Structure formats: structure tokens, C-alpha cells
C-alpha positions as CSV (number, residue, x, y, z in Angstrom):
1,M,24.6,-5.1,7.7
2,N,25.1,-2.1,5.4
3,L,22.7,1.0,5.4
4,Q,20.6,-0.3,2.5
5,E,20.0,-3.6,4.1
6,M,19.2,-2.0,7.4
7,L,16.6,0.3,5.9
8,A,15.0,-2.6,4.1
9,F,15.0,-4.6,7.3
10,L,13.2,-1.8,9.2
11,S,10.7,-1.1,6.5
12,R,9.6,-4.7,6.4
13,R,9.0,-4.6,10.2
14,I,7.1,-1.3,10.1
15,Y,5.0,-2.7,7.2
16,A,4.2,-5.8,9.2
17,V,3.2,-3.9,12.3
18,Y,0.9,-1.5,10.4
19,A,-0.7,-4.4,8.5
20,L,-1.2,-6.4,11.7
21,R,-2.8,-3.5,13.6
22,E,-5.3,-3.1,10.8
23,I,-6.2,-6.8,10.9
24,V,-6.3,-6.8,14.7
25,D,-8.6,-3.8,15.0
26,G,-10.8,-4.8,12.1
27,L,-10.5,-1.4,10.5
28,A,-10.3,-0.5,6.8
29,P,-6.9,-0.9,5.4
30,S,-5.0,2.4,4.8
31,A,-2.6,3.6,2.1
32,K,0.3,2.5,4.4
33,T,-0.2,-1.2,3.5
34,G,-2.9,-1.5,0.8
35,I,-3.7,-5.0,2.2
36,Q,-7.3,-5.9,1.4
37,T,-7.7,-9.0,3.7
38,P,-11.5,-9.4,3.1
39,D,-10.8,-10.2,-0.6
40,L,-8.4,-13.0,0.2
41,P,-9.5,-16.6,0.6
42,R,-10.0,-17.6,4.2
43,S,-7.1,-19.9,4.3
44,S,-4.8,-17.2,2.8
45,R,-6.0,-14.7,5.4
46,R,-5.2,-17.2,8.2
47,G,-1.7,-17.8,6.7
48,L,-1.1,-14.1,6.4
49,R,-2.1,-13.5,10.0
50,R,0.2,-16.3,11.1
51,R,3.2,-14.9,9.3
52,L,2.5,-11.3,10.5
53,L,2.2,-12.6,14.1
54,L,5.4,-14.5,14.0
55,G,7.2,-11.6,12.4
56,A,5.9,-9.3,15.1
57,A,7.0,-11.8,17.8
58,A,10.6,-11.7,16.4
59,S,10.7,-7.9,16.6
60,G,9.1,-7.8,20.1
61,T,5.9,-6.1,19.1
62,A,3.1,-6.1,21.8
63,L,0.0,-7.8,20.6
64,A,-3.5,-8.9,21.7
65,A,-5.6,-11.6,20.1
66,W,-8.0,-10.4,17.4
67,P,-11.7,-10.9,17.7
68,H,-12.3,-12.7,14.4
69,E,-9.4,-15.2,14.4
70,T,-10.4,-18.9,14.6
71,D,-6.9,-20.5,14.6
72,A,-6.5,-21.5,18.3
73,S,-2.8,-22.1,17.8
74,I,-2.3,-18.4,16.8
75,R,-4.6,-17.1,19.6
76,Q,-2.6,-18.8,22.2
77,L,0.5,-16.9,21.1
78,A,-0.8,-13.5,21.8
79,P,-0.8,-13.4,25.6
80,R,2.9,-14.6,25.6
81,L,3.9,-11.8,23.2
82,R,2.5,-8.9,25.2
83,P,5.3,-7.5,27.3
84,A,4.8,-6.0,30.8
85,T,5.1,-2.2,30.7
86,G,4.7,0.6,33.2
87,I,4.3,0.3,36.9
88,A,2.3,-2.6,38.2
89,P,0.1,-2.9,35.1
90,L,-3.0,-5.1,35.3
91,H,-3.3,-6.9,32.0
92,A,-6.6,-7.8,30.5
93,A,-7.6,-11.1,29.0
94,P,-7.1,-11.3,25.2
95,I,-10.1,-10.4,23.1
96,E,-12.3,-13.4,22.6
97,P,-12.5,-14.9,19.1
98,T,-16.2,-14.4,18.7
99,L,-18.1,-11.1,18.7
100,A,-21.5,-11.2,20.4
101,I,-23.3,-7.8,20.0
102,P,-24.6,-6.9,23.5
103,R,-28.3,-6.3,24.1
104,M,-28.7,-2.9,25.8
105,E,-32.3,-2.0,26.1
106,H,-31.6,1.2,28.0
107,V,-29.9,2.6,24.9
108,R,-33.2,2.4,23.1
109,A,-35.2,4.3,25.8
110,T,-37.5,6.8,24.1
111,P,-36.3,10.5,24.5
112,S,-38.7,13.2,25.5
113,A,-39.4,16.3,23.4
114,L,-37.2,18.4,25.7
115,E,-34.3,16.0,25.1
116,L,-34.8,16.1,21.4
117,R,-34.9,19.9,21.3
118,D,-31.6,20.1,23.3
119,W,-29.9,17.5,21.1
120,V,-30.8,19.5,17.9
121,T,-29.5,22.7,19.6
122,F,-26.3,21.0,20.6
123,R,-25.8,19.4,17.2
124,D,-26.4,22.5,15.2
125,R,-24.3,24.7,17.4
126,Y,-21.3,22.5,18.2
127,I,-20.9,19.8,15.5
128,K,-19.4,20.8,12.2
129,P,-20.4,19.1,9.0
130,D,-17.2,17.0,8.9
131,G,-17.9,15.6,12.4
132,R,-15.6,17.8,14.5
133,V,-17.2,18.8,17.8
134,V,-16.0,22.3,18.6
135,D,-15.4,23.9,22.0
136,V,-16.4,27.3,20.6
137,N,-15.4,29.3,23.7
138,N,-12.1,27.6,24.0
139,S,-10.4,28.8,20.8
140,G,-12.5,26.4,18.8
141,V,-10.5,23.4,19.8
142,S,-11.8,19.8,19.8
143,H,-10.9,17.0,22.2
144,T,-11.7,13.4,22.8
145,E,-14.2,14.5,25.5
146,S,-16.2,16.5,23.0
147,Q,-15.9,13.8,20.3
148,G,-16.9,11.0,22.6
149,L,-19.8,12.9,24.1
150,G,-21.0,13.8,20.6
151,M,-21.0,10.1,19.7
152,L,-22.8,9.2,22.9
153,F,-25.5,11.7,22.2
154,A,-25.9,10.7,18.6
155,V,-26.5,7.1,19.6
156,A,-29.0,8.2,22.3
157,F,-31.0,10.1,19.7
158,D,-30.7,7.4,17.0
159,D,-28.8,9.8,14.7
160,R,-26.5,7.5,12.9
161,P,-25.4,9.9,10.1
162,T,-24.1,12.3,12.8
163,F,-22.5,9.5,14.7
164,E,-20.6,8.2,11.7
165,K,-19.3,11.6,10.8
166,I,-18.0,12.2,14.4
167,W,-16.4,8.8,14.6
168,S,-14.8,9.1,11.2
169,W,-13.3,12.5,12.0
170,T,-12.1,11.2,15.3
171,W,-10.4,8.1,13.8
172,H,-8.7,10.0,11.0
173,N,-7.5,12.9,13.2
174,L,-6.9,11.8,16.7
175,R,-6.1,8.1,16.7
176,R,-2.6,7.3,18.0
177,A,-0.2,5.3,15.9
178,A,1.1,3.0,18.7
179,D,-2.3,1.9,20.2
180,S,-6.0,2.2,19.9
181,L,-6.3,5.3,22.1
182,H,-6.6,8.9,20.9
183,A,-4.7,12.1,21.2
184,W,-6.6,14.3,23.5
185,R,-6.7,17.6,21.7
186,Y,-7.0,19.1,18.2
187,V,-6.1,22.8,17.7
188,P,-7.3,24.1,14.4
189,G,-5.1,26.5,12.5
190,S,-1.9,25.2,14.1
191,A,1.0,24.0,12.1
192,N,0.6,20.7,14.0
193,P,-3.0,20.5,15.2
194,V,-2.2,17.4,17.3
195,S,1.1,18.4,18.9
196,D,0.4,16.6,22.2
197,T,-0.3,12.9,21.5
198,N,-1.0,12.0,25.1
199,N,-4.6,10.6,25.6
200,A,-7.3,11.8,28.0
201,T,-8.9,8.7,29.6
202,D,-12.3,10.0,30.0
203,G,-12.5,10.8,26.3
204,D,-11.4,7.3,25.3
205,I,-14.1,5.9,27.7
206,Y,-16.7,8.0,26.1
207,I,-15.6,7.0,22.6
208,A,-15.4,3.3,23.4
209,A,-18.7,3.2,25.2
210,A,-20.4,5.1,22.3
211,L,-19.1,2.5,19.9
212,V,-20.5,-0.4,22.1
213,R,-23.8,1.4,22.2
214,A,-23.8,1.9,18.5
215,S,-23.1,-1.8,17.9
216,S,-26.1,-2.6,20.1
217,R,-28.5,-0.1,18.6
218,W,-27.5,-0.6,14.9
219,G,-26.2,-4.1,15.0
220,S,-22.7,-3.2,13.8
221,V,-19.9,-5.6,14.5
222,D,-17.3,-3.1,13.2
223,H,-18.3,-0.7,15.9
224,L,-18.0,-3.4,18.5
225,R,-14.6,-4.5,17.2
226,A,-13.3,-0.9,17.4
227,A,-14.7,-0.5,20.9
228,R,-13.0,-3.6,22.2
229,A,-9.6,-2.5,20.8
230,I,-9.9,0.7,22.8
231,A,-11.1,-1.2,25.9
232,R,-8.2,-3.5,25.6
233,D,-5.7,-0.6,25.6
234,I,-7.4,1.2,28.4
235,L,-6.8,-1.9,30.6
236,A,-3.3,-2.4,29.3
237,L,-2.0,1.2,29.5
238,L,-4.2,3.1,32.0
239,V,-5.1,0.8,34.8
240,K,-2.5,0.3,37.5
241,D,-2.2,-1.0,41.0
242,V,-1.3,1.8,43.4
243,G,-1.0,1.3,47.1
244,G,-3.4,-1.6,47.1
245,R,-6.0,0.1,44.9
246,T,-6.8,-0.5,41.3
247,V,-6.8,2.9,39.8
248,L,-7.5,4.6,36.5
249,L,-4.8,7.0,35.3
250,P,-6.1,10.2,33.6
251,G,-3.6,9.7,30.8
252,A,-0.9,7.4,29.6
253,E,1.8,9.9,30.5
254,G,2.4,12.5,33.2
255,F,0.4,11.3,36.2
256,V,2.9,9.1,38.0
257,A,5.4,10.9,40.3
258,W,9.0,10.9,39.1
259,N,9.9,8.8,42.2
260,K,6.8,6.6,41.8
261,S,5.7,7.7,45.3
262,Y,2.2,8.7,44.2
263,V,-0.1,9.1,41.3
264,V,-2.6,11.8,40.4
265,V,-6.1,10.8,39.3
266,N,-9.3,12.6,38.3
267,A,-12.3,11.1,40.1
268,S,-14.7,12.4,37.4
269,Y,-13.0,10.1,34.9
270,Y,-14.7,7.1,36.6
271,V,-17.8,7.0,34.4
272,F,-19.2,4.0,36.2
273,P,-22.1,3.0,34.0
274,L,-19.9,3.3,30.8
275,L,-17.1,1.3,32.4
276,A,-19.5,-1.4,33.2
277,E,-20.6,-1.5,29.6
278,L,-16.9,-1.8,28.5
279,Q,-16.7,-4.7,30.9
280,A,-19.6,-6.5,29.2
281,A,-18.1,-5.8,25.7
282,H,-14.6,-6.8,26.6
283,P,-14.7,-9.1,29.6
284,S,-11.8,-9.1,32.1
285,P,-11.7,-9.4,35.9
286,V,-9.7,-6.2,35.9
287,W,-12.8,-4.2,35.2
288,T,-14.5,-5.6,38.3
289,R,-11.6,-4.5,40.5
290,L,-11.5,-1.1,38.8
291,L,-15.2,-0.6,39.4
292,E,-15.1,-1.7,43.0
293,D,-12.0,0.3,43.9
294,G,-13.3,3.3,41.9
295,R,-16.6,3.3,43.9
296,K,-14.6,3.1,47.2
297,L,-12.4,5.9,46.0
298,V,-15.2,8.5,45.3
299,A,-16.9,7.5,48.6
300,E,-13.7,8.3,50.5
301,A,-12.5,11.3,48.5
302,K,-14.3,13.9,50.6
303,F,-12.6,17.1,51.8
304,G,-13.4,20.4,53.4
305,K,-16.5,21.7,55.1
306,W,-18.8,20.2,52.5
307,R,-17.0,16.8,52.2
308,L,-16.6,17.2,48.5
309,P,-14.2,15.6,46.0
310,P,-11.4,17.7,44.5
311,D,-10.9,18.2,40.7
312,W,-7.5,16.3,41.1
313,L,-6.8,13.7,43.7
314,Q,-3.4,12.2,44.9
315,I,-3.0,8.6,45.8
316,S,0.0,7.4,47.9
317,A,1.8,4.4,46.4
318,R,2.9,3.4,49.9
319,D,-0.5,2.9,51.5
320,G,-3.2,4.1,49.1
321,S,-4.1,7.1,51.2
322,L,-5.9,10.0,49.5
323,S,-5.1,13.7,49.5
324,V,-5.9,16.8,47.4
325,A,-3.3,17.0,44.6
326,T,-0.6,19.6,45.4
327,R,0.0,20.9,41.9
328,S,-3.5,22.1,41.1
329,P,-6.1,24.4,43.0
330,P,-7.7,22.4,45.8
331,R,-11.2,23.0,44.4
332,F,-14.5,21.2,43.9
333,S,-15.0,22.8,40.5
334,F,-15.8,22.1,36.8
335,D,-14.1,18.6,36.7
336,A,-15.3,17.3,40.1
337,V,-18.9,18.3,39.4
338,R,-19.3,15.3,37.2
339,V,-18.5,12.9,40.1
340,P,-22.1,13.1,41.6
341,L,-23.6,12.7,38.1
342,F,-21.7,9.5,37.4
343,V,-22.5,8.2,40.9
344,A,-26.2,8.9,40.5
345,W,-26.1,7.3,37.1
346,D,-24.5,4.2,38.6
347,T,-27.7,2.3,39.6
348,A,-25.7,-0.9,40.2
349,A,-24.1,0.6,43.4
350,P,-26.2,3.5,44.9
351,Q,-24.3,6.0,47.1
352,S,-25.5,8.8,49.3
353,M,-25.9,12.2,47.6
354,A,-26.4,14.0,50.8
355,N,-23.1,16.0,50.7
356,F,-23.8,17.3,47.2
357,N,-27.4,18.1,47.8
358,E,-26.4,20.0,50.9
359,F,-23.8,22.0,49.0
360,W,-26.1,22.9,46.2
361,G,-29.2,23.4,48.3
362,E,-32.7,23.9,47.0
363,N,-31.6,26.5,44.6
364,P,-28.4,25.3,42.8
365,A,-28.5,28.3,40.5
366,A,-27.4,30.4,43.5
367,A,-24.5,28.1,44.4
368,P,-20.9,29.2,43.6
369,A,-19.2,27.9,40.6
370,W,-16.4,26.4,42.8
371,V,-15.3,26.2,46.4
372,D,-11.8,25.9,47.8
373,L,-11.7,22.7,49.9
374,E,-8.9,23.9,52.1
375,T,-9.8,27.6,52.8
376,G,-13.5,27.5,52.2
377,A,-13.2,30.4,49.7
378,R,-16.0,30.5,47.0
379,A,-16.2,31.7,43.5
380,T,-17.8,35.2,43.3
381,Y,-20.0,34.1,40.4
382,P,-22.7,31.4,40.1
383,T,-22.4,28.1,38.4
384,C,-23.5,27.3,34.9
385,G,-26.6,25.6,33.5
386,G,-24.8,22.3,33.0
387,V,-24.0,22.1,36.8
388,I,-27.6,23.1,37.7
389,A,-28.7,20.2,35.5
390,I,-26.4,17.8,37.4
391,A,-27.6,19.2,40.8
392,K,-31.2,18.6,39.8
393,M,-30.6,15.2,38.3
394,V,-28.9,13.8,41.5
395,K,-32.0,14.8,43.5
396,R,-33.9,12.1,41.6
397,G,-33.7,9.8,44.6
398,K,-36.1,12.1,46.4
399,G,-38.5,11.9,43.5
400,K,-37.9,15.6,42.6
401,A,-36.3,15.2,39.2
402,D,-37.8,14.6,35.8
403,Q,-36.8,16.0,32.4
404,A,-38.9,19.1,32.9
405,H,-37.0,20.0,36.0
406,L,-33.7,20.2,34.2
407,P,-32.7,23.5,32.4
408,T,-32.6,23.6,28.6
409,I,-29.6,24.6,26.6
410,S,-29.8,28.4,26.2
411,P,-27.6,31.0,24.3
412,R,-25.7,31.6,27.5
413,D,-24.4,28.0,27.7
414,D,-21.0,27.3,26.2
415,Y,-20.0,23.9,24.9
416,Y,-19.2,22.3,28.3
417,S,-22.3,23.6,30.0
418,A,-24.5,22.4,27.0
419,A,-22.7,19.0,27.1
420,L,-23.4,18.6,30.8
421,I,-27.1,19.4,30.3
422,L,-27.4,16.7,27.6
423,L,-25.4,14.3,29.7
424,S,-27.6,14.9,32.7
425,R,-30.7,14.3,30.6
426,L,-29.2,11.0,29.3
427,A,-28.4,9.8,32.7
428,L,-31.8,10.7,34.1
429,R,-33.5,9.0,31.1
430,E,-31.5,5.8,31.7
431,T,-31.8,5.7,35.5
432,N,-35.6,6.2,35.2
433,S,-35.9,3.4,32.6
434,R,-33.8,1.0,34.8
435,C,-35.6,1.8,38.0
436,A,-39.1,1.8,36.5
């Protein structure tokens, strides 16, 4: 094969893969292919999909079944074509051929005036007109966490124009070429604003769950289809079996030891109520194992005098034992503070909040911003408004929390603190509506 023939051969395969991803994910065709499948007759679309699928099979492309396909003979091919990758991956079932928009009544819970005021403050302060959610005190970067939370908040307050702007910006600027996940950070002003294409799993969970909720609130099949594509790749690329535990990696790269003796996880990435919603949207028994083992993990991950979870946790591949990760400060800090919020939000499996309530006490504003779980050393400065909101939200089991008890977003709050305040309000609204 000469050079010209080789280039033609490779270009045909690249063309087929791009076209197939657009069809699989149900997204608008791009300039890469120009294929407008909705304008083709149904029989032609089926034939095109068949040829693309068989062409991808010949090149070893990993596929999953698409939600709108009706040809059973094609759907049956997809599971056989997905190769095993990574260490002990736990594959999901292929996407079902029909799309049933989930009914989620809690998504429609009426917000209070306090919530609405905080949403308007957050939107006006941190969301640009093009949909980029800005971490203003962190060099103006954006990340999938900020984009996903912005989408969640927009659905919660029935603000579809803002939601669509954030989703459009995220898709066009952060979506990875090889899968449906998203590069974790965007640095404005850089020659390459997305130089690190690794994902952040919590951000992808927020984005996917926001899309599921948007499909329920506004009846959008396109949003559900995009959510299921992300959920599919979370299961395929980020869920592993480690030491007898089904665990959620914080990203596709960089969290497995070089000798595969342990993995590092972030317990605050287990957003239990949102993981359960992804399970409902894209069913697989893997979600059940992930939720069950995740709940056990946060119940066991207690260290130091206060029995608190660390920001980063190490899991032995030999026996699944837990320890504080060795390459990061051994602190209960601004990552781990989200653990009690997501546990309290998880009404399907209540857990004790006693250790967190004891640490924060009756006046969480006076609590330190972090504590070292090995030495007991504390930060010399108090925590932020977002953590105070979490502390007050998790006391709801004692009947002490309603929206008026939570702090409002103030000029002192940076992006992260403001996001935690809004997230605490959303969790409180939904737990109250479910427990009413």
C-alpha cells in the first residue's frame, strides 16, 4: 500500500467513526461529516448505520448500541464489538432502543424566594452570556464542575435559556473526541485553553444528571439521549472493581498506582442521588453495585479524632482496605465537606450525621476551614458560607433546618462557596419534598 492509498484508507475510517458517534449520541452533525441523517428516508438511515457499524467493527472501534435504533440484528452486534479496557472494568448494558423520559416530580418542587434570590445572584455573578460558568477567584477558569452545577441550578429554577447556553458552551468547548465525557478544565487566554483532556468524574455526573433532569422537566428526548451517552461512558471508563469493591475513579487517567496495587478516589464524587438518577435513565446492575459499595465506603472512611473522611482516599487492590491517600494533605477540607451533603441528600439510604454535627457544633461559622486527620492541626481561619450551609443542611434530621436557616450568597462568597450554598438549598428542598 503506497502513501496515498494509506491516507485514503485512514481518512475513510476516521470519517466513519465521526459519523457513527454523531448518530450514536443523537447530536447535531458537525462540519467533520456533514451527514444529515434526519433528512434521509428511514430505510436509508438504517442502511447507513449498518454500513458504519460494520466498518467500525473491521477497524476495532468500541461501540455501544444507540437509543433510537430499531434493527435488532444491528443492536446485537454492539456488545460484541466493545473491547475490554483498563483494569477490571465493569461494563454496562447497551443503551436500550427506546427512550422513555423519566418522571421526576422532585425536580419540579417549588423554590422559595430565598432560593430564587440566590440563583439570580449566582447567575448574574458567575455565568457569562455565552454560557461559560467562571471561577472568578481562580484565574477565571471554568471546569466541568462549574458547568454541571450551573446546569443543575438552571433546571431547578426552570431557567431553560440559561441551561441551553451552559450546555452548548460545554459541548462545544469541553467534550472529548474519543468518548462522551468532558475535559475537566478551560483556561481562558491560554494558547490551548483545554491542554489537559482528562475528565473529572464529578463534573461529568453533574452534567449528565442535569441533562436527565432537563429531559424530565422540559420533555426533551435530545437531552436524555446525551445524558445516556455520558452515563454509558462513566460506567465503561470510570467504574472499576478494586479489592472486592466497585469504585468510582475520579478521572479516566492518573488514579491507578503504576503497579496497580491501589487506586485513589474522592469520596465527595459519590453524588448518591444523582447517581441513582443516572441509573434510572440508563439502567445497568453496575449502578446498583456502585451505589451500595459507595455508601459502604463513605460509612467506613472515617479517620482522626473526629472520624471524618479525607479529601483523597486510597483503596488497596489486595483487600479493599482504606487509608488516607499519601500524596495529598491528610485533611478533611474543601473536597470532603461535600460528603455529608450528599449523604444527607441520599434519602434512599439514611446514614448517621453525628460525627459531622459534632465537628461543626452548634455554630459552624466558628469551625475551622480544615482539620488534619493525622495530627489534629486546624486551619487558623474559619470556614466559608458554603460549608456553613452544608453544616446547617445536614442537621435537618433534627428538625433544625429550613431555607431560612441557610446563609445567603454574599459579596464575600467566591464561586465555590456560592455554589455550595445553592447546592445545599437544592438538596434541602428535595429532601423536604420527598420526606413530606
